[in-house]
C-alpha positions as CSV (number, residue, x, y, z in Angstrom):
1,M,175.8,85.8,114.0
2,K,174.0,89.1,114.8
3,R,171.7,88.8,111.3
4,Y,170.7,85.3,112.8
5,L,169.5,87.0,116.0
6,Q,166.9,89.2,114.3
7,I,163.2,88.8,114.7
8,A,162.8,87.7,111.0
9,A,165.7,85.2,111.0
10,A,164.8,83.8,114.6
11,L,161.1,83.2,114.5
12,P,158.9,81.7,112.3
13,A,157.6,83.1,109.2
14,D,154.1,83.0,110.9
15,A,155.4,83.9,114.4
16,G,152.1,85.9,114.9
17,D,150.0,82.6,114.9
18,A,153.2,80.5,116.8
19,L,152.6,79.7,120.1
20,L,156.4,79.4,121.0
21,I,157.6,78.3,124.7
22,G,161.5,79.0,126.0
23,R,163.4,79.5,128.8
24,V,165.0,83.1,129.9
25,H,168.0,83.5,132.2
26,L,166.5,86.3,134.3
27,P,169.1,87.7,136.5
28,G,168.3,87.4,139.9
29,S,165.9,84.7,139.2
30,G,167.6,82.3,137.3
31,A,165.7,80.3,134.6
32,V,162.3,81.7,133.8
33,L,159.6,79.9,131.6
34,V,158.5,81.9,128.8
35,Q,156.1,82.4,125.8
36,A,157.7,84.1,122.9
37,R,155.8,86.5,120.8
38,P,157.0,88.9,118.2
39,D,156.2,92.0,120.5
40,G,158.1,90.6,123.5
41,V,158.7,87.3,125.7
42,Y,156.3,86.8,128.9
43,D,156.3,84.7,132.2
44,L,154.7,81.4,132.1
45,S,155.3,80.5,135.7
46,G,151.7,81.0,136.5
47,L,151.1,77.8,134.4
48,A,154.0,75.7,135.4
49,P,157.5,76.2,137.3
50,T,159.4,74.4,134.5
51,C,159.0,73.4,130.4
52,S,158.7,69.7,131.6
53,E,155.6,70.1,133.7
54,L,154.3,72.7,131.1
55,L,154.1,70.0,128.8
56,E,152.2,67.9,131.3
57,L,149.3,69.7,131.3
58,P,146.0,68.8,129.6
59,G,145.5,71.2,126.7
60,V,149.0,72.6,126.9
61,A,148.5,74.6,123.9
62,Q,145.3,76.3,125.1
63,A,146.6,77.0,128.5
64,V,149.6,79.1,126.7
65,R,147.0,80.9,124.7
66,G,145.3,81.9,127.5
67,S,148.2,83.1,129.4
68,R,148.5,86.7,130.5
69,G,151.7,86.3,132.3
70,A,153.9,89.7,133.0
71,R,156.2,90.7,129.7
72,I,160.3,89.9,130.8
73,A,161.6,91.7,127.5
74,G,161.2,92.8,124.0
75,T,161.8,89.6,121.9
76,Q,164.8,91.5,119.6
77,E,166.1,92.8,122.8
78,L,166.4,89.2,123.8
79,L,167.6,87.6,120.8
80,A,170.4,90.2,120.6
81,N,171.8,90.0,124.1
82,S,171.6,86.0,123.6
83,A,174.7,86.6,121.6
84,F,177.5,84.6,123.5
85,D,180.4,87.5,122.3
86,A,178.0,90.7,123.1
87,R,175.8,89.8,126.2
88,D,175.0,92.2,128.9
89,P,174.9,90.0,132.0
90,S,172.5,92.1,133.8
91,R,169.9,91.9,131.3
92,P,167.9,88.3,130.2
93,W,168.9,86.3,127.9
94,L,167.7,83.0,126.1
95,L,168.6,79.7,127.2
96,A,167.5,76.1,125.6
97,P,164.0,76.0,125.5
98,C,163.8,72.5,127.6
99,D,165.2,71.7,131.1
100,L,164.4,68.3,132.9
101,Q,163.4,66.5,129.9
102,A,166.0,63.4,129.1
103,L,167.8,64.5,125.6
104,K,167.6,61.4,123.1
105,A,168.3,60.8,119.5
106,A,167.3,58.5,117.0
107,G,170.4,57.4,114.6
108,V,170.5,56.5,111.0
109,T,166.7,57.3,110.0
110,F,167.8,58.1,106.5
111,V,169.5,56.4,103.9
112,E,172.1,59.0,102.9
113,S,173.3,59.3,106.4
114,M,173.1,55.3,106.8
115,L,175.5,55.2,103.8
116,E,177.7,57.5,105.2
117,R,177.8,55.3,108.8
118,V,178.6,52.5,106.6
119,I,181.4,54.1,105.2
120,E,182.8,55.9,108.5
121,E,182.9,52.6,110.0
122,Q,184.8,50.8,107.0
123,A,186.9,53.8,106.9
124,R,187.8,53.3,110.7
125,G,187.4,57.1,111.0
126,D,189.9,57.8,108.5
127,A,188.7,60.6,106.5
128,S,191.4,60.4,104.0
129,R,190.2,56.9,103.0
130,A,186.7,58.1,102.8
131,E,185.9,58.5,99.1
132,A,187.5,55.3,98.3
133,V,185.5,53.4,101.1
134,R,182.4,55.6,99.9
135,Q,183.3,54.1,95.9
136,A,183.4,50.5,97.5
137,V,180.1,50.5,99.3
138,V,178.1,52.1,96.9
139,A,179.1,49.1,94.4
140,V,177.6,46.7,96.4
141,I,175.2,48.3,98.1
142,G,173.5,51.0,95.6
143,D,172.6,54.3,96.9
144,N,168.8,53.8,96.4
145,L,167.6,52.0,99.8
146,G,165.0,54.8,100.6
147,A,162.4,52.7,99.4
148,V,163.2,49.6,101.9
149,R,161.2,49.6,104.7
150,P,162.7,49.0,107.9
151,G,161.9,45.8,109.6
152,S,160.0,44.4,106.4
153,A,160.4,41.2,104.5
154,P,162.3,42.9,101.7
155,A,164.7,44.4,104.4
156,A,165.2,41.0,105.8
157,R,166.3,39.6,102.2
158,L,168.7,42.7,101.4
159,K,170.3,42.0,104.6
160,D,171.0,38.3,104.0
161,V,172.3,39.8,100.6
162,L,174.8,41.8,102.1
163,V,175.9,39.3,104.9
164,A,176.8,36.8,102.3
165,Q,178.9,39.5,100.4
166,G,180.6,40.5,103.5
167,M,179.0,43.8,103.8
168,W,176.9,43.9,106.5
169,S,177.1,46.5,109.5
170,Q,175.5,47.4,112.5
171,Y,174.1,51.0,110.8
172,L,172.7,48.9,108.0
173,E,170.8,46.8,111.0
174,V,169.6,49.9,112.4
175,G,168.7,51.5,109.5
176,I,166.9,48.8,107.9
177,G,166.2,46.3,110.9
178,P,163.0,46.1,113.1
179,D,164.8,48.1,115.8
180,A,165.8,51.8,115.8
181,E,168.9,53.1,117.1
182,I,167.5,55.5,120.1
183,F,170.4,56.6,122.2
184,T,171.4,59.3,124.8
185,K,172.4,62.5,123.3
186,S,173.5,64.4,126.4
187,Q,172.0,65.1,130.1
188,P,169.1,67.1,131.0
189,M,169.8,70.8,131.6
190,S,172.9,70.7,129.3
191,A,171.9,71.6,126.2
192,V,172.4,75.2,124.8
193,G,170.5,77.5,122.9
194,T,170.8,79.8,119.9
195,G,173.6,82.5,119.8
196,V,176.4,80.7,122.1
197,E,179.1,78.3,120.8
198,V,178.9,74.6,120.4
199,G,181.3,72.1,121.3
200,I,183.5,69.7,119.6
201,H,186.1,67.5,121.2
202,P,189.8,69.1,120.9
203,A,190.8,65.7,119.9
204,S,188.7,65.6,116.7
205,T,189.7,66.1,113.3
206,W,186.4,64.6,111.9
207,N,183.4,66.2,112.9
208,N,180.2,67.6,111.5
209,P,176.9,69.2,112.4
210,E,173.7,67.4,112.4
211,P,170.6,69.4,111.4
212,E,167.5,68.0,113.0
213,I,164.0,68.5,114.0
214,V,163.4,67.9,117.9
215,L,160.2,66.5,119.1
216,A,159.3,67.4,122.7
217,V,157.7,64.5,124.3
218,N,155.7,64.3,127.3
219,S,155.6,61.6,130.2
220,R,152.6,60.0,128.4
221,G,154.5,59.5,125.1
222,E,152.3,62.5,123.7
223,A,154.5,64.8,120.9
224,C,153.8,68.3,122.2
225,G,156.0,70.3,119.8
226,A,159.0,71.1,117.9
227,A,162.3,72.8,118.0
228,L,165.4,72.8,116.1
229,G,168.6,71.1,116.9
230,N,172.1,70.5,116.1
231,D,173.4,67.1,117.3
232,V,176.9,67.8,116.6
233,N,179.0,64.7,116.0
234,L,182.4,63.4,115.9
235,R,182.7,61.4,112.6
236,D,186.7,59.9,113.8
237,F,185.3,58.8,117.2
238,E,182.2,57.1,116.0
239,G,183.9,55.4,113.3
240,R,186.7,54.1,115.0
241,S,184.3,52.2,116.9
242,A,180.7,52.4,117.9
243,L,181.5,51.9,121.8
244,L,182.9,55.4,121.7
245,L,179.5,56.5,121.0
246,G,179.0,58.3,124.2
247,K,182.4,60.4,123.7
248,A,181.2,61.0,119.6
249,K,177.8,62.8,121.1
250,D,178.0,64.0,124.7
251,N,180.6,66.8,125.4
252,N,180.3,70.3,126.9
253,A,177.8,72.1,124.4
254,S,177.5,69.2,122.0
255,C,174.0,69.5,122.0
256,A,171.8,72.6,120.4
257,I,168.0,73.1,120.9
258,G,166.3,76.1,120.0
259,P,165.4,79.0,119.5
260,F,161.7,77.8,120.9
261,I,159.7,75.1,121.1
262,R,156.8,75.6,118.9
263,L,153.5,73.6,120.7
264,F,151.5,71.7,118.2
265,D,148.0,73.0,117.5
266,E,145.4,73.8,115.1
267,R,147.9,75.9,112.7
268,Y,150.9,73.4,113.8
269,G,151.4,69.6,114.0
270,I,153.1,66.5,113.2
271,A,151.9,66.6,109.9
272,D,154.0,69.8,109.3
273,V,156.7,68.1,111.0
274,R,156.8,65.1,108.3
275,R,156.9,67.5,105.4
276,C,159.4,69.8,106.9
277,D,162.5,70.9,104.7
278,L,165.8,72.0,106.9
279,A,168.2,74.2,105.5
280,M,171.8,74.1,107.0
281,Q,174.8,76.4,106.6
282,V,178.6,76.5,107.9
283,E,180.0,79.9,107.6
284,G,184.0,79.5,108.3
285,P,186.1,82.4,109.3
286,D,188.5,81.4,106.4
287,G,185.6,82.0,103.8
288,F,184.4,78.6,103.5
289,V,180.6,78.0,102.7
290,M,178.9,75.0,103.1
291,Q,175.2,74.6,102.3
292,G,173.0,71.4,102.9
293,S,169.3,70.4,103.1
294,S,167.5,67.5,105.5
295,S,163.7,66.8,104.0
296,L,161.8,64.7,106.7
297,S,159.8,63.4,104.0
298,R,162.4,61.2,103.1
299,I,162.6,59.5,106.7
300,S,162.8,55.9,106.6
301,R,160.8,55.7,110.1
302,D,157.6,57.5,110.9
303,P,158.5,60.5,113.9
304,L,155.8,58.8,116.1
305,D,157.3,55.2,115.5
306,L,160.7,56.7,117.0
307,V,158.8,58.1,119.9
308,G,157.2,54.6,120.7
309,Q,160.5,53.2,120.1
310,A,162.0,55.6,122.9
311,I,159.0,55.4,125.3
312,G,156.7,52.6,126.5
313,A,156.1,49.5,128.7
314,N,159.9,49.0,128.5
315,H,161.1,52.5,129.5
316,Q,159.6,55.7,130.9
317,Y,160.3,59.3,131.1
318,P,158.5,60.9,134.1
319,D,159.9,64.2,132.9
320,G,159.4,63.9,129.1
321,F,162.2,63.6,126.7
322,M,163.4,65.8,123.9
323,L,164.0,63.4,120.8
324,F,166.3,64.6,117.8
325,L,165.0,62.9,114.7
326,G,168.1,62.0,112.8
327,T,169.2,63.7,109.6
328,M,170.0,62.9,106.0
329,F,172.5,65.3,106.0
330,A,175.9,63.9,105.9
331,P,178.9,66.1,104.5
332,T,181.3,65.1,101.9
333,Q,182.2,68.6,100.6
334,D,186.0,68.8,100.8
335,R,187.5,71.5,102.8
336,L,191.0,71.0,103.4
337,G,192.1,69.1,100.3
338,P,191.0,66.3,98.0
339,G,189.1,63.6,99.1
340,Q,189.6,65.0,102.9
341,G,186.1,65.9,103.0
342,F,184.5,68.2,105.5
343,T,185.2,68.7,109.2
344,H,184.5,71.9,111.5
345,R,187.2,74.7,112.0
346,V,187.0,76.9,115.3
347,G,184.9,80.1,114.2
348,D,182.5,78.5,112.0
349,I,178.6,79.8,112.3
350,V,176.1,76.8,111.8
351,T,172.4,77.7,111.2
352,V,169.6,75.3,111.1
353,A,166.5,76.9,109.7
354,T,163.2,76.1,108.5
355,P,160.2,78.6,107.9
356,R,157.6,77.1,110.7
357,L,160.4,77.2,113.3
358,G,163.1,79.8,112.7
359,T,166.7,79.5,112.8
360,L,169.0,78.2,115.4
361,A,172.5,79.7,115.0
362,N,175.5,79.0,116.9
363,R,179.3,79.5,116.7
364,V,181.8,76.2,117.1
365,N,184.7,75.9,119.2
366,T,186.4,73.2,121.4
367,S,184.7,71.9,124.3
368,D,187.1,72.7,126.7
369,R,186.8,76.2,125.5
370,V,183.3,76.8,125.3
371,A,181.3,78.3,128.4
372,P,181.2,75.7,130.8
373,W,177.8,73.7,132.3
374,T,177.3,74.8,135.5
375,Y,173.3,75.4,135.5
376,G,172.2,72.0,136.2
377,T,169.0,70.5,138.1
378,A,170.2,71.5,141.9
379,A,170.6,75.1,140.7
380,L,167.3,75.2,138.9
381,M,165.5,73.6,142.2
382,R,166.9,76.2,144.4
383,D,166.0,79.2,142.1
384,L,162.2,77.9,141.8
385,A,162.1,77.4,145.6
386,R,163.6,81.0,145.8
387,R,160.7,81.9,143.5
388,G,157.9,80.2,145.5
389,L,157.1,78.1,142.8
390,L,158.0,74.4,144.2
391,G,154.7,73.3,145.9
């Protein structure tokens, strides 16, 4: 874990030009909004008390660039103290960079993951059946649906063919139909940051990480920046029934975002997100190593279209929201034996990385054994009031 909490790994390759915002737990003060630079992290409380309110500012990038808040800690010092197993509680450490925002996610936005969801459904959550089902599904559907634009006339014709062959699926509906899957990943204030443990439900025997880009969106529906995310997923629970999506997705420490939100400016924007390549690695305590990647250039719905499907006349978010954009990564590498596919083991180190956003690193544990979620909205409000930041 330590090597991923070094400046060279955790921060973007162009960190000197990046506008990075985050949150720090400052002993005696609670959660403090900060700007991160290679030389240190600086208090942004003079601009806004919360990340949510900061993103409401017009010209937020310019405002952060001009901020001269007090230096809280050295960046390397802060990163090192963010490791869950080496933390000095008397010194500051990193939190997830968002706070009051709703935590939303878009599902089935890549053809590869769409096929895997169909396989989960057909296998009824049984990993041992997945390979046989995968071959049967690909024989009917094929594996090149990437050229089909969701909601288009060719997509509608494809649906007719699949229905006629008895292969239509709820996952194909949101994958190539007109309406995207937008769901609530977790609760505001519940996301964990880099260096800490992520949780999988102790009853799950088939689960995986989901490396994703996460957009930071304000109440006006404006995408203001991007972060890295791990949308921890239970394939067996969701495969048994789509109605178990909440249990598959929303568990203690199952939502990781960080290490910082990179604000959009003239150096980095939505065009960079659209062509971003994510690298993911799992390193197990048993010596197992799995590597994967996810390319946003192959997403079937544009990121801003997904934002538009999440917010609008029918649904507002007064505190903004964080939106996971989905992943094309669906691990099939066998870990326990032939045909068993991949599943996590306690102690796995998961990293999600891309040069312009840095690295998000977490250790896997079960959700009943990770640090409990105790710092919610009420606690944040009490701390802000104590610091005189609530008007």
